N, C-alpha and C positions, 0 to 999 in steps of 0.2 A: 340510556337503555338501562334498566334494572337488571342485575345477576341473576334473577329467576329468571326473567323473559330472555334472556341471551340464553340460556340454558333449555328452555321450552325449544326455543328456536332450531336449535345444536341439536338436541334430542329428536326433534322433526325430521328433518334433512337425514341423519342417520336412520332413523326407523325406515324412514321411504325410502331409502338406498338399500338397505336390507330386505325391504317388505317387496322392493320390483326385483333384486336378482333372487330371490327364490320364487318371486313370480315366470321370469322368466326359465328358470331351472324346473319347475312345474309342468310349464307352456310348452319347452322343447320334449320334455320324456312323456307325459301324460295325451299328450293332442293326438299324435299318433292315434291312442291305444282308443281317447274318447271317437275319432273320427269313423274308425274301425266298427266301434259297436253301433253308432248313429246307422254310417251303412246298413250295416248286417241287418241289423232291426226293421231297415225299410225293405229288406229284400225277402222277408219271410212271407212266404204263398201262403197267408191264409182266409182269405176270403175273396170276392170280385175286385173288393175296392184295392185292394194292396195292392204299392205301389207298381208291381212289376209282372200283376195279372193281365191287364191288356195285351202286352208284348209278348207273353209268356203263350195266353191263349190263340192270338193270328200273330205269325211271323210277320214282325215290324220291320226287315228288313228284306229287299228281294232276293230270291234264289235261283236262281237261274240252271236249268240241266241242258246240256249241249250232247247231242248223238252223235257219234263218227258212227258209221256203217262201212263194211267191209264188204264189197264188192267185187262176187266172183266172177272173173272174166272169160275163164274157159272151163267151162261145166263138164262142155262132151269129151274134153281132154281130158277131165280128170277120171271119168267114166270108165272112156276108153284105157286107162292107163298108161297114156303118151306123155303125157306132164304131172307135176304136181302142182298143186293150187297156186295158183296167182291173182292177189289181191287187191284191191283199187279202194284206197281211203276216201269215202265222203265225207260231205257235210263240213261243219257243224248244221245241223238243225236243232235249234235252241228253242225253248220254252222255259218262261216261267211259273214254278211252280211256287203253289200258294201252300202253307199250314196251316188246320186250324183244329185245335183241342176240343172236342166234345164229349159228352156225356160226363161232364166234370164233377166227383164228388170228394168231400174232404172227411176224414177220420180224424178229425182234431186232438182227439186222447194221446194217440199215439202219433201224432206229427205226420199225416201223410194226405197222400192228395192223389185220386185215382182219375183217367183219361183214356179218351179213343182219341185216332188222329186221324183228319180227313187230309188227303192231299190231291188236289186239282192243276191240270197242266194246262197252258195257253202258250199255242205259238206266237213265234215272236219272227215275221220273216226279215226284219232288218237287221238282225243278228244272225241271221244263216247264211249258209251260203250252198244254195240249193234251195229244189222245193219239195214240199211233203209229198208231191205228186212224182220224184224223178223213182225210175224202175231201178231195182239193182235185183240181181240174182243172189240167191241165197241158200243155204242149206235148208232141208226139210226139215225141221227139228222134230214133228213127231215122230215121221217114219224112221228120222237117225235114233230115237229114243227105242223106238219098236226093234232095230238091228243088236241094238245095245241089249237087249232084254233077252232078244232070242240069241243071242251068242253067251251071255252072263249064264244063263240057264239051262244053254243047250235044248230052247224048248221046241220041239218039232210040228207042236201046234202053230205057235209065233212062226216059224217057218215057214208052214202049209201058207197062212194067211196072206203074209208076205209077198208069196209069190203068188197068190192068187189075186190079188188087190192089187199092188203095184205093177208098174208099167216095165215089161222085162226088158227094155234097152234103156233103163235108168233115168226116162225123163223126170221120174217122181223125185229123185235125190235130189235134184236141185229146182227150185221154184222163180218164178219171177213175179213181184209184187213192189207196189209202190210203199214208198219211207212210211206213208203215214198209217197204210193196210197195214203195216208189221209192227210198227208203234204201239198204236192207239184204236185203228176202226176193224182192225180184224180179215180176215179170208177166209170164203167157203173153199174146200177141196173136196173132192168124192172119197177120197182116203180118210179124212179128217172126220167125214160124216156116218164114214161107214162104222169105225174106231168107236166115236160116240154113241152111235144106234145098238151095235153090239155089244156095249157096256163092258168095253176093253180099255178103257180110260178111266182111274178113280176122281178125276176133275173133269170139266168140261173143255174141252177142247176145238171144239167150232161154232163162231168163227172163231180162228188163232189170232193172235196178237200176244205182244210180250207184256203191256202196261194198260191193256182194255179195260182189265177189271181193277184198275187200278185207280182210274182217273175218277175224281170227287166221291172215292169209296178209303174203307176203314180196312186196311190190310194189315197192318202193322200188331195189331193186336192189340192186347187192353195191359196197361202200364200202370203202377202205383210207385210214385217217387216219394220220398221227403221232401217236407213244405217248410223245414225250419224250425217249427213250432217243437213247444215241451223237448227243447234242448238238442235238438237234431239239425242245427244248423252245421256242424261239422259234415254232418251226410248231405246237406242241401242240396236238393235235384238228382241225387243220385238215383237208383233203381230200389227198392224194396223187392218187389214180384214182379214177374210177369205173366199175363193169363193165370192170375190167382196164384204160381207158382214162385215159390223163393228159390226156387234151382232149376235147369233144364235137367231135362231126362232123355239123352239123345246121345252124349258121347260116353265112350268107354274108361273118364276119369271125372274126380269130383272136380278138380281146377276147371277144367275144360267145360264144366255144370255149372260153374259158380257165377253167381251173379252178382257177388260183393264187391264194391267201389266201382260198380259198372254203370257208367253213363249215357241215357238217351240223346243226347246231341244239344238239349237244348241250355240247362240251368245248371252251374258246378258250384261246390262251397267256395265263399269268398274266405281270399286270405288264408287259402289253404299253402303248405310247404312249396315254394317256391322250388323250381328245379326238378317236379320229381320224376325219377325215371321212367317212367310209363302212363298212360291213360287209358282206360279202358271203354271203347265206343260199340255202343250193342248195336246190333245189325240185324234184324228179324228177320229178313229175306235170306239169310245167312242160316240163322240159328245158331250164331254164336256171336264170341264180343272181341274185338279188333284189337290189340293192341298196338298203340302208338308211340314210341319212343323219343326219347327226348332228344333235338336234335341243336339246337342253340339258342340263344338269347338275340332278339334283332328288333331295329325299330318299322313297325310296320303302319304306313298313314300316319308318320309322327308319335306314334305309341307305342312304347317299348312293351314286346310281346315274347314269349315263348314258343319256340317253334317245334311244334311234333311233326312225328313223320310216319307212313306206314314205310318201315326200314325193308330190306331185303329178308332178315330175319323173321317177318311174318308169315312167309310160306315155306319156311328151312324147315326139313325135317330129321337134320340132323342132330337139333335139340330136343330136347328132352321133352319142353314143355310143349310141344307141336305135337308129339308124337300120335297124344290122343285125339286128333284129327284126321288119322288114318282110318279107314274105312276096315273092317275085314282083317286086320293089322297089314294090312299093304299101303305103304305110303307111295306115294307118287314123285317122279322126280321133281326140286324143287322149282316153284315158282308158282304154281296153280294151288286153288283148295277146291277140292271134290266139294259140289253142293247136293250130291244124286239124295243125300239122307233128308234133304231139306226141299226136293222139288222134286217130289210121288216117284223114285226113280230112275230120272230122266239124266242121260252120260252130262250133266254141264257142271262146268267148272267155273271158277272167277281168276283174274290174274291180275295185275297191272298192266296198262295199256299196251301194245304191241310186246308182250312178255318180256317187259323191261323186267330185269335181275333174274331170269328163270333159266334154268339148264338147257344149254343148245339145241338138246333133243325137242322143244317145242318148235322153234323154227328151221330146222334143217332139213324140212319136205315141204317149207310155207316158202313162198317167192312175195315181195311186198310189203316188209316189216320192217320198221326202222327205230326201233325202240330209242327214246331221249330223255333223259332224265328231265331236261328244262321243260319238257311240254308232259311229260306221265309221271312224274313222281304224286302223291297224296300226302296233303299236306293241313294241317292245322295251326294258326297262330294264335293264341289265348293271351287277353292280359292277364298279368297274374294276380293279380288284387281282386276281380271279381269274376276269373275264371269266363270272362264273354270272348267269344271267339269274334276277333278281327278281320281274321280273312280265311278262308277256306275255300279250298278245291280239294275234292273228294274224287279221286280217278279208279276206274273199275272197269275191266274190260270181259265180256261175256263169251263166254267159247264152248262148243258143244263137239263132242266122239264123234267122230265117222270114222267107222271100224272097217277094216280090210276082213271080209269073210267070204271063205271057200265057198262055204253053204248060199250062199247069193247070188245070182248073175250077174249083176250089176254094182256090183263091190269086188268081186273075185278078180276084178282088173286091176285094182286103186295099186298104186306103187308103195304106200304104207299108211297104217291105221293114224290120223291126225287127229290133235284136239283143234278143230276149225273156228280162227275166231269169228263170231259174227258181229258184233259193235262193242264199242265202248262207250263211257258216258263219263261227263264232268259237271260233279252237282259243285257248284260255286255259290259263293257269299261274304259279300264284304260290308262293315256297316255302315250307314249313313252321316253324314255330318254333324247332326243334330248329338248323337250318340258319341260319336267322336271325340267332338269338342266337349264333354263331360267325363271322357274319361280321361283327356287332356286336363281337364281342370283339377280330378282328384289325383292323378297321377303325378304331377310335374306342377301346379299352380298351388293349389295349397300346400306340398311342402314348403313351397317358396315362401308363401303366407306366412307358415308357422316360424320359419329359416328368421323373416325381417321380424316378425311382431318378437320374437327373442332374443335378436339384436339391438331390437327397436327399447326395448324394455333394461335390457342390460345398458346401455350405453345413459340410458335415464336414469339408471341409479348410479352408475359410474360420474355423470354430471352432477347428481346429488350431493355423491360423497365428495367428490372433487371441492363443489361450491361449500362444501361443511367444513374442509379441510382449509380453504381459504380462509373462510369464515372467521377459524380459530383462530388463524395464525394473524389474522388483521385485528381480533379483540383482543390478543396477547402481546400486540405491539401498541394497541390504544393505550390496553393498562397502565404498561410499561412506561410509557409518556406521561400518563397523568396521574402516576404514582412518582415521578420524578418531579412535576412542577408544583405538586402539591406538598413535598419535603419542608421543614423550614429552615431556614436558613443559620450558620452557624452565630456564635455570639462571640462580637468582639472581643478578644485574650492580647492583654499587653505580656510581649516580650521582653523578658531581661537580655541588656545585648550581654556578650560573651567577654571574657577578660580582656581581649586581644581591642575587642572592641571599645569597652570603656576606656583602655588607657589610651587610644588614641585621642577620643573626644576631651579628656581631660589634658592631653597635651596639648593639644589642639587650644581648648580655649585658656590656659597659662601664659602663653605667647602672645595671644593677644591682649 
């Protein structure tokens, strides 16, 4: 092998090793950014042909809504003032909720997409305990609203109306209807018909139900969110405006009215900062955002997630950030949120189920409540890379104020005014196996593949460099041997004997 050919081989091995080493470094350093870029670009909601459009337009995972009702077991004793309310929890009564975006329009110039949302509810008997035909005793919500209005405004006209229309012995204060009627079907009542006929209610109240006007209708308003186009990927899925307004005009503070960084619950910016202190979830029914606080990192169905929860601080009015949700500068005891400003003045409120984390004032005069964090906390587990909710359990209780009022015969004997729980609901969703496998691939397998590819290139580069070293050593050895074997022999040179040797030789010769 010629010298130049050997040098070419050695140079090739060294060059290949160095190139593979550089490639391994670049693979390790740049691949995560390249993957983030590719994934992020595929998330952009730019048209009906976008990868995420179909799953965004029609929720691809089942959403289950479970209703738990509080049956009032002693209505007559409550009115007579001989007992405080004794409640019995019934349910769950389970429904499948299907959410669909409608009237979708794009504003490509500003990177926005607008829509409305329909919600449909389908009963699931096999996941329910009891039937929608179960009858329960419940507070007469419209009457309780009128009682509250009369007391709040000291309105003699309303008091007179109540005395004339409502039955004096208090039979109208608690009614008996089926779960199906209370939830969706609605029920007629002489008092309700009179209220509506007299124009005393700003909204239709007859037939009355909690969700009849929400089934297969749009009641959440008009949303505009960031689509990810035109450099809006860092705000992807967040609210730009609601009902064409950039902020609310309800509360007495700009922070509470702000829609900045607020999320409608579907899409979130990909690869956002991990372990955010909180995320803000907009609740149209409440006319406000709910701040979910960082709780912990955990594994949900094999996917690494971040759990956010509605902590006790959500309804803690000792905190300055919550004071702007107090009406008339009067904050309720911690544990509830007064929704009257968003429910046409109705004395309604929300809390966590069974008044979890609430001030004892709410449970002191009610029997049958058993708050349990395992059953009643509100949480959401988000996959941190794409911001996809892996598992959600949103739990909220609806309460109604029943006020003791000496001006009304059938409330003057009440033991105390109480925020009476009506029902609580759990909205839950867990991603399916297909999406789960994709998240696991993105979260675990892809990084492993990058690591394996990096080490494979490093191993090959090391092997090439070792082979080069061995080749150089062998070639140097061969060159040395060849050099020795081809070196000419030294010519014979006669050596003159020393004087001693010469004397010995000569002496021997003469003696012979």
